[in-house]
VOMILUM-237418 format. One line per 2 residues: number of its first residue (from 1); their letters; for each residue x negated, y, z of C-alpha. Coordinates in nm, 3 decimals, m for minus. Each point is the difference from the previous one (the first is absolute). Example, Ala and Ser with C-alpha at 12.3 -4.5 7.8 and 13.67 -1.06 7.14 Angstrom:
<atoms>
1	as	m1.230 m0.450 0.780; m0.137 0.344 m0.066
</atoms>
This chain:
<atoms>
1	mq	m1.768 m0.128 m1.293; 0.159 m0.335 m0.089
3	rv	m0.262 m0.074 m0.267; m0.280 0.078 0.243
5	ly	0.148 m0.239 0.258; 0.043 m0.282 m0.250
7	ag	m0.354 0.055 m0.131; m0.114 m0.014 0.363
9	vi	0.174 m0.335 0.044; m0.181 m0.139 m0.304
11	ia	m0.332 0.123 0.140; 0.092 m0.145 0.341
13	vi	0.071 m0.342 m0.154; m0.334 0.004 m0.184
15	lq	m0.179 0.099 0.322; 0.196 m0.268 0.188
17	vm	m0.128 m0.266 m0.239; m0.356 0.130 0.029
19	tg	0.005 0.003 0.380; 0.171 m0.340 0.002
21	la	m0.279 m0.148 m0.209; m0.261 0.166 0.223
23	iw	0.146 m0.151 0.318; 0.076 m0.337 m0.162
25	kp	m0.356 m0.061 m0.124; m0.224 0.244 0.189
27	vq	m0.318 m0.199 m0.065; 0.052 m0.062 m0.372
29	la	0.133 0.352 m0.058; m0.232 0.182 0.239
31	wl	m0.047 0.281 m0.253; 0.377 0.065 0.002
33	ag	0.022 m0.013 0.379; m0.297 0.237 0.016
35	ll	0.167 0.234 m0.248; 0.305 0.013 0.226
37	gg	m0.207 0.074 0.310; m0.055 m0.353 0.128
39	yp	0.229 m0.282 0.107; 0.166 0.173 0.300
41	ia	0.077 0.318 m0.197; 0.130 m0.197 m0.299
43	rg	0.225 m0.191 0.239; 0.134 0.325 0.148
45	ih	0.060 0.148 m0.346; 0.179 m0.320 m0.103
47	la	0.228 0.017 0.305; 0.079 0.370 m0.047
49	im	0.086 m0.046 m0.367; 0.218 m0.299 0.087
51	fg	0.200 0.216 0.243; 0.035 0.265 m0.271
53	iv	0.127 m0.248 m0.259; 0.245 m0.151 0.251
55	af	0.129 0.350 0.085; 0.037 0.076 m0.372
57	vl	0.207 m0.316 m0.052; 0.213 0.062 0.311
59	vh	0.083 0.353 m0.113; 0.106 m0.131 m0.341
61	va	0.217 m0.272 0.155; 0.159 0.259 0.229
63	lv	0.075 0.222 m0.300; 0.170 m0.292 m0.176
65	vi	0.208 m0.068 0.311; 0.101 0.367 0.017
67	hp	0.076 0.024 m0.375; 0.091 m0.354 m0.116
69	rt	0.126 0.107 m0.345; m0.351 0.090 m0.105
71	lk	m0.111 m0.363 0.036; 0.269 m0.120 m0.240
73	sm	m0.092 0.267 m0.253; m0.365 m0.108 0.018
75	iv	0.080 m0.368 m0.055; 0.272 0.035 m0.264
77	tv	m0.157 0.312 m0.160; 0.325 0.198 0.022
79	pa	m0.063 0.360 0.104; 0.157 0.085 0.336
81	ei	0.178 0.304 m0.152; 0.189 m0.215 m0.251
83	eq	0.085 m0.255 0.268; 0.151 0.270 0.224
85	sr	0.229 0.128 m0.277; 0.162 m0.342 m0.051
</atoms>
């Protein structure tokens, strides 16, 4: 499940860049905007993906607040199990 979600985030970021380019330069990249369903649809997709990425980040920040020792183990590369036994 976790791998599927992280793969989904990577796909979401790629799609976010594509929709961002389509709404940034809709005339020069008309083929990309057309591929995404036109300017208004690309804009809606871009907004929806942005909300999803923000929710993903907020959940991760909340998890770090709930379990702060995991952040230290990620930064210092000390497993949390070893840290707890000290």
